C-alpha positions as CSV (number, residue, x, y, z in Angstrom):
1,M,-248.6,78.1,229.7
2,H,-245.3,79.9,228.9
3,F,-244.2,81.1,225.8
4,I,-240.7,80.7,224.1
5,S,-238.9,82.5,221.3
6,T,-238.6,80.6,217.7
7,R,-234.9,81.6,217.8
8,N,-234.5,79.7,221.4
9,N,-232.2,82.9,222.9
10,A,-234.9,84.3,224.8
11,P,-236.2,83.6,228.4
12,A,-239.6,81.9,228.7
13,A,-242.6,84.3,229.0
14,T,-246.1,84.3,230.1
15,L,-249.1,85.0,227.8
16,S,-249.3,88.5,229.1
17,Q,-245.7,89.4,228.9
18,A,-245.6,87.7,225.1
19,I,-248.6,89.8,223.9
20,A,-247.3,93.0,225.6
21,A,-243.6,92.7,224.1
22,G,-244.9,91.6,220.8
23,L,-241.6,90.5,219.5
24,A,-239.2,88.3,221.8
25,P,-236.0,90.0,222.7
26,D,-233.7,88.0,220.3
27,G,-235.8,89.1,217.6
28,G,-237.8,85.7,217.2
29,L,-241.3,85.1,217.2
30,Y,-243.2,84.0,220.4
31,V,-244.8,80.3,220.2
32,P,-246.4,78.1,223.0
33,Q,-243.4,76.2,224.9
34,Q,-245.6,73.4,224.1
35,M,-248.6,72.9,221.7
36,P,-251.9,72.0,223.6
37,A,-253.0,68.4,223.2
38,P,-255.4,68.0,220.4
39,R,-259.3,67.6,221.9
40,T,-262.5,66.8,220.8
41,L,-264.3,70.3,220.4
42,Q,-267.7,71.5,219.3
43,A,-269.1,74.8,218.0
44,G,-270.3,77.4,220.8
45,A,-273.4,79.1,220.4
46,S,-271.5,82.0,219.3
47,L,-268.1,82.5,217.7
48,A,-267.0,84.3,220.7
49,D,-268.2,81.3,222.7
50,T,-266.1,79.0,220.5
51,A,-263.1,81.3,220.6
52,S,-263.3,81.2,224.4
53,T,-263.2,77.4,224.8
54,L,-260.3,77.0,221.9
55,L,-258.0,79.6,223.5
56,Q,-258.5,78.7,227.0
57,P,-255.2,76.3,227.3
58,F,-253.2,79.3,225.9
59,F,-254.6,81.4,228.7
60,A,-254.4,78.7,231.9
61,G,-252.5,80.3,234.7
62,D,-252.1,83.6,233.4
63,G,-253.3,87.0,234.7
64,L,-255.8,87.5,231.7
65,E,-257.4,84.0,232.1
66,P,-260.5,85.6,234.1
67,E,-260.9,88.3,231.4
68,L,-260.9,85.5,228.3
69,P,-264.6,85.2,227.8
70,R,-265.0,89.2,228.0
71,I,-262.2,89.4,225.6
72,C,-263.6,87.3,223.5
73,A,-267.0,89.0,223.3
74,E,-265.2,92.5,222.5
75,A,-263.3,90.9,219.6
76,F,-266.0,88.6,218.0
77,D,-269.0,90.7,218.1
78,F,-269.5,90.4,214.2
79,P,-270.0,87.2,212.0
80,A,-267.8,85.1,209.9
81,P,-270.3,83.3,207.9
82,L,-269.5,80.0,205.8
83,R,-271.6,80.6,202.7
84,R,-271.9,78.1,199.5
85,L,-270.5,79.3,196.4
86,A,-272.3,78.5,193.0
87,T,-270.0,75.5,192.3
88,R,-270.7,72.1,193.8
89,N,-269.4,71.7,197.5
90,D,-267.5,74.8,197.2
91,H,-268.0,77.2,199.9
92,V,-266.5,80.6,200.9
93,L,-265.5,81.8,204.5
94,E,-266.4,85.4,205.1
95,L,-264.1,87.6,207.2
96,F,-265.1,91.1,206.1
97,H,-268.0,91.7,208.4
98,G,-266.1,93.9,211.1
99,P,-265.3,97.7,211.1
100,T,-262.7,98.0,208.5
101,A,-264.0,95.2,206.2
102,A,-261.1,92.9,206.4
103,F,-260.4,89.7,208.5
104,K,-257.6,91.4,210.7
105,D,-260.2,93.0,212.5
106,F,-260.6,90.2,214.5
107,G,-257.1,89.8,215.8
108,A,-256.7,93.5,216.2
109,R,-259.8,94.0,218.4
110,F,-258.6,91.0,220.4
111,L,-255.0,92.5,221.1
112,A,-256.6,95.9,221.5
113,A,-258.9,94.4,224.3
114,S,-256.1,92.3,225.8
115,L,-253.5,95.2,225.9
116,S,-256.0,97.6,227.2
117,R,-256.3,95.4,230.6
118,L,-252.5,95.0,230.4
119,R,-251.9,98.5,230.5
120,A,-254.6,99.8,232.6
121,D,-252.4,100.4,235.6
122,Q,-249.1,101.8,233.9
123,A,-248.5,105.4,234.1
124,R,-246.7,105.6,230.7
125,P,-248.6,104.9,227.5
126,L,-247.6,101.9,225.2
127,T,-247.1,102.8,221.4
128,I,-248.0,100.3,218.9
129,V,-245.7,100.2,215.6
130,V,-247.3,98.3,212.9
131,A,-246.3,97.9,209.1
132,T,-249.1,97.2,206.7
133,S,-249.7,96.2,203.4
134,G,-253.0,97.7,203.4
135,D,-255.7,96.0,205.8
136,T,-253.6,95.3,209.0
137,G,-252.9,99.1,209.6
138,A,-256.6,100.0,209.2
139,A,-257.8,97.4,211.4
140,V,-255.3,98.2,214.1
141,A,-256.1,101.7,214.0
142,A,-259.8,101.3,214.3
143,A,-259.4,98.8,217.3
144,F,-257.1,101.0,219.3
145,H,-258.7,104.3,218.2
146,G,-259.4,106.2,221.5
147,Q,-258.1,103.3,223.8
148,P,-256.6,105.1,227.0
149,G,-252.7,104.3,227.2
150,L,-252.2,103.3,224.1
151,Q,-250.8,105.1,220.9
152,V,-250.6,103.6,217.3
153,V,-248.0,104.4,214.6
154,V,-248.8,102.9,211.4
155,L,-246.4,102.5,208.3
156,Y,-247.4,101.7,205.0
157,P,-245.7,101.7,201.2
158,D,-246.7,104.9,199.7
159,G,-248.6,104.0,196.3
160,R,-248.8,100.6,197.0
161,V,-252.4,100.1,199.0
162,S,-255.7,100.7,197.6
163,P,-257.0,104.5,197.6
164,R,-259.7,103.2,200.2
165,Q,-257.4,101.3,202.3
166,A,-254.8,104.5,202.4
167,H,-258.0,106.9,203.4
168,Q,-258.7,104.0,206.1
169,L,-255.2,104.1,207.6
170,G,-255.1,108.0,207.5
171,C,-258.6,108.9,208.6
172,L,-258.8,108.3,212.4
173,G,-256.5,111.1,214.1
174,G,-256.0,111.4,217.7
175,N,-253.8,108.5,219.3
176,I,-253.3,107.1,215.7
177,R,-250.4,108.4,213.7
178,T,-249.8,107.5,210.0
179,L,-246.6,107.4,207.9
180,R,-246.5,106.6,204.4
181,V,-243.2,105.4,203.7
182,S,-241.6,105.7,200.1
183,G,-240.8,102.3,199.9
184,S,-242.0,98.6,200.1
185,F,-244.1,96.5,202.9
186,D,-241.0,94.7,203.2
187,D,-239.1,98.1,204.4
188,C,-242.0,98.9,206.7
189,Q,-241.6,95.7,208.4
190,A,-238.0,95.7,208.8
191,M,-237.9,98.9,210.1
192,V,-240.9,98.0,212.7
193,K,-238.9,94.8,213.6
194,Q,-235.7,97.1,214.4
195,A,-237.5,99.4,216.5
196,L,-238.9,96.3,218.7
197,N,-235.4,95.4,219.2
198,D,-233.8,98.8,220.0
199,A,-233.3,98.5,223.7
200,D,-232.5,102.3,224.0
201,L,-235.5,103.5,222.3
202,Q,-237.8,101.0,224.4
203,A,-236.3,102.6,227.4
204,R,-237.8,106.0,226.4
205,V,-240.8,104.8,224.3
206,P,-242.2,101.5,225.6
207,L,-243.5,99.9,222.0
208,S,-245.0,96.8,221.2
209,S,-246.6,95.4,217.5
210,A,-249.9,94.6,216.3
211,N,-248.6,92.8,213.2
212,S,-249.1,89.2,212.5
213,I,-246.0,88.7,214.4
214,S,-248.0,89.5,217.8
215,L,-249.2,86.4,219.6
216,G,-252.2,88.6,220.2
217,R,-253.3,88.5,216.7
218,L,-252.4,85.3,215.9
219,L,-254.0,83.4,218.6
220,P,-257.6,84.5,218.1
221,Q,-257.4,84.4,214.5
222,M,-257.6,80.4,215.1
223,A,-261.3,81.0,216.5
224,Y,-263.1,81.3,213.1
225,Y,-261.7,78.5,211.3
226,A,-262.7,76.3,214.4
227,H,-266.2,77.9,214.4
228,A,-266.7,77.1,210.7
229,A,-265.2,73.9,210.5
230,L,-267.0,72.5,213.4
231,A,-270.2,73.7,212.3
232,H,-269.9,72.4,208.9
233,Q,-269.0,69.1,210.1
234,A,-272.0,69.0,212.5
235,A,-274.3,70.0,209.6
236,Q,-273.0,68.5,206.8
237,D,-271.0,65.8,208.3
238,A,-268.1,66.6,205.9
239,L,-264.5,67.7,206.6
240,L,-263.7,71.2,205.3
241,N,-260.4,71.7,203.5
242,V,-259.3,75.4,203.0
243,V,-257.5,77.8,200.7
244,V,-256.1,80.7,202.2
245,P,-254.6,83.6,200.4
246,T,-251.7,84.6,202.2
247,G,-248.7,87.2,202.2
248,N,-247.0,87.2,205.7
249,L,-248.7,83.8,206.7
250,G,-250.3,85.0,209.6
251,N,-254.0,84.0,208.6
252,A,-252.5,80.4,207.4
253,M,-250.6,80.0,210.3
254,A,-253.7,80.4,212.6
255,A,-255.5,77.5,210.2
256,V,-252.5,75.6,211.1
257,M,-252.5,75.8,214.6
258,A,-256.0,75.3,214.7
259,R,-256.0,71.9,213.1
260,A,-253.1,71.2,215.6
261,L,-255.7,71.6,218.6
262,G,-258.0,69.1,217.0
263,V,-260.2,71.4,214.8
264,P,-261.5,69.2,211.8
265,L,-259.7,70.9,208.9
266,G,-258.6,68.9,206.1
267,R,-256.0,69.9,203.6
268,I,-254.6,73.8,203.9
269,V,-253.6,75.4,200.6
270,L,-252.0,78.4,200.5
271,A,-252.8,80.9,197.6
272,T,-250.3,83.7,196.8
273,N,-250.0,86.4,194.3
274,A,-246.9,86.9,191.7
275,N,-244.5,86.9,195.2
276,R,-243.4,83.6,194.7
277,V,-241.6,82.9,197.7
278,L,-243.7,80.2,199.5
279,P,-244.8,78.4,196.1
280,D,-241.3,78.1,195.4
281,Y,-240.4,76.7,198.8
282,F,-243.0,74.2,199.0
283,G,-242.3,73.5,195.3
284,G,-238.7,72.3,196.5
285,G,-236.5,75.1,196.3
286,P,-234.9,76.6,199.4
287,Y,-236.4,79.3,201.4
288,Q,-235.2,82.6,199.8
289,A,-236.7,85.9,201.0
290,R,-236.7,88.4,198.1
291,A,-238.1,91.8,197.4
292,S,-241.6,92.1,197.1
293,V,-243.2,93.0,193.5
294,A,-246.6,94.8,193.3
295,T,-249.6,93.3,192.4
296,L,-253.5,93.8,192.1
297,A,-253.8,91.8,195.4
298,N,-251.7,94.5,197.2
299,A,-252.1,93.1,201.0
300,M,-250.1,89.8,200.1
301,D,-247.2,91.7,198.4
302,V,-244.7,90.2,200.7
303,G,-241.3,89.0,199.7
304,A,-240.3,88.0,203.4
305,P,-243.1,86.5,204.9
306,S,-242.4,86.6,209.1
307,N,-244.8,83.8,209.8
308,F,-242.9,81.3,208.2
309,E,-240.3,81.4,211.0
310,R,-243.0,80.1,213.2
311,L,-244.5,77.5,210.8
312,R,-241.0,76.1,210.5
313,W,-240.8,76.1,214.4
314,L,-244.1,73.9,214.4
315,Y,-242.2,71.2,212.2
316,A,-239.3,71.2,214.1
317,G,-237.3,72.8,211.3
318,D,-237.8,69.6,209.1
319,D,-238.4,71.0,205.7
320,A,-239.1,67.7,203.9
321,V,-242.0,67.0,206.4
322,L,-243.0,70.4,206.2
323,R,-243.1,70.5,202.4
324,G,-245.4,67.4,202.4
325,Q,-248.1,68.8,204.6
326,F,-248.9,71.6,202.4
327,V,-249.5,73.1,198.8
328,A,-248.5,76.5,197.9
329,R,-249.7,78.1,194.4
330,A,-249.1,81.7,192.7
331,V,-251.7,83.3,190.8
332,D,-250.6,86.3,188.7
333,D,-252.3,89.6,187.9
334,E,-253.9,88.3,184.5
335,A,-255.1,85.1,186.5
336,I,-256.7,87.3,189.4
337,A,-258.5,89.7,186.9
338,D,-259.9,86.8,184.8
339,T,-261.3,85.1,187.9
340,I,-262.9,88.5,189.2
341,A,-264.5,89.1,185.8
342,A,-265.6,85.4,185.1
343,R,-267.0,84.5,188.4
344,H,-269.1,87.5,188.4
345,R,-270.3,86.7,184.7
346,R,-271.0,83.3,185.4
347,H,-272.3,83.1,189.2
348,G,-272.8,86.8,189.9
349,E,-270.1,86.4,192.8
350,V,-268.0,89.6,193.5
351,L,-264.6,88.5,194.6
352,C,-261.6,91.1,196.0
353,P,-258.4,90.2,194.4
354,H,-257.1,88.1,197.2
355,T,-260.3,86.0,197.3
356,A,-260.1,85.7,193.8
357,A,-256.6,84.3,193.9
358,A,-257.8,81.6,196.7
359,V,-260.7,80.9,194.3
360,R,-258.4,80.5,191.0
361,V,-256.1,77.9,193.2
362,L,-259.5,75.8,194.2
363,E,-260.7,76.0,190.6
364,Q,-257.1,74.5,189.6
365,L,-257.3,71.8,192.2
366,R,-260.8,70.8,191.1
367,A,-259.8,70.6,187.4
368,S,-256.5,68.5,188.2
369,G,-258.6,66.1,190.5
370,E,-256.2,67.2,193.4
371,A,-259.9,68.2,195.0
372,A,-262.3,65.4,194.5
373,A,-265.6,66.3,193.4
374,H,-267.1,65.2,196.9
375,E,-264.7,66.9,199.2
376,H,-265.9,70.0,200.8
377,W,-263.5,73.1,200.2
378,A,-263.8,76.9,201.2
379,V,-261.8,79.9,200.0
380,V,-261.0,82.4,202.7
381,A,-262.3,85.8,201.9
382,T,-260.0,88.4,203.6
383,A,-261.5,91.4,202.7
384,H,-264.7,93.1,201.2
385,P,-264.5,93.8,197.3
386,A,-265.3,97.5,197.8
387,K,-262.1,97.9,199.2
388,F,-260.7,97.5,196.1
389,E,-263.1,99.3,194.0
390,A,-260.4,100.5,191.4
391,V,-259.5,96.8,190.6
392,V,-262.9,95.3,191.0
393,E,-265.9,97.6,189.4
394,P,-264.0,97.8,185.8
395,L,-263.7,94.1,185.7
396,I,-267.3,93.5,186.8
397,G,-268.8,96.5,185.0
398,C,-270.8,97.6,188.1
399,E,-270.4,99.7,191.4
400,V,-269.7,97.2,194.6
401,P,-271.7,98.8,197.5
402,V,-269.8,99.8,200.4
403,P,-270.4,98.3,203.8
404,P,-272.2,101.1,206.4
405,A,-268.8,100.9,208.5
406,L,-266.6,101.4,205.8
407,A,-268.5,104.3,204.3
408,E,-268.6,106.0,207.7
409,L,-264.6,105.8,207.6
410,L,-264.5,107.3,204.0
411,R,-266.4,110.2,205.2
412,R,-263.9,111.4,207.3
413,P,-260.8,113.6,206.7
414,A,-257.6,111.5,206.3
415,H,-253.7,112.8,206.5
416,A,-250.6,110.7,206.4
417,E,-246.9,111.9,206.9
418,P,-244.2,111.1,204.7
419,C,-241.3,108.9,205.9
420,A,-238.3,107.6,204.2
421,P,-237.7,104.0,204.3
422,E,-235.0,104.2,206.9
423,Y,-235.1,103.4,210.3
424,A,-233.6,106.6,211.4
425,A,-236.7,108.3,210.3
426,L,-239.0,106.0,211.9
427,R,-236.7,106.3,215.0
428,D,-237.0,110.2,214.9
429,T,-240.9,109.7,214.5
430,L,-241.0,107.7,217.5
431,L,-239.1,110.1,219.9
432,R,-241.1,113.3,218.9
């Protein structure tokens, strides 16, 4: 299989080439030249087995194809359980059982396993530049820490991630450098994209990306949707609908692509915070990127979601058809806080702010009848609530236990270099 740019102005690439590059030469995002045909699928004995079967068509004919089962075994060595919520026919897909307690551990570990194989014979190290609104950078840093021939530079918006997220981002050292940027996530993302498109810089410092723009992150994220939906259908004889909290659209795009491959997912509903770019578009307005605003659900503080370009490509740029396929709802800080407090008071559930946004949207769908009582739904829990203790604990009136892997990272000293929100500052850093 070959991969093309969403902007159609770059040569087709193999899977290995697309993963290594991160971004297409014309600034577009890599997508399959042709999506594999839908097929009948079954859940494997493990998440890794499901992932290997699901992803095989994308790896067909590529140099990484023989390594796919081993890559999946390395990336998917922790669970993604689908658990019941207290409310009838409602579930939560827990994606926070990895080393940094966030869903991005899956994609980051898959990408690291892939790149370590692709770079095994290269003399010069590859530098991964990654912008993060909190969780991506920590997952990438942990996945790539100590990997030979690979370096990582993480950019995050100073003061706009949780204290524990900031600590995770700066606590590894070694081949990981962390920059705290005096700007927004969108500033960080724009700087990374400019670096990846700087031919002179690339000639001196080989670069790639580990943001959700990376194909090596996007593809594996389909696996946990497939495993959960297939197992649920086999056990309950019911189609699983999902509400996905989203900022940059990477996690949601993975669900969309999984469904296109034949995974038995029903409706896919998008939950955002007060950054309303997607709800406004799906409500009928033009797609209009805008400056992001800071919220309690900081990992979704995105005003220019990069993966919208991929979503539009999947629907051949037909906005009318695309709008007919999805619902997107915005949830403000007051509603997020109310949901965290109310679900704990009524049901003993402890939610991170991003998961709470998705739960709030599901509650709205249930109340309005848009989600019928007999339908089975799952909200996607993208991070462990312990990462957001400053938000969650005052609302529930008790401490949130810290997972052991996260506790180990928090015991390390942390450091991040200050960086201006300007490309020149990042370029200078990469050349040092």
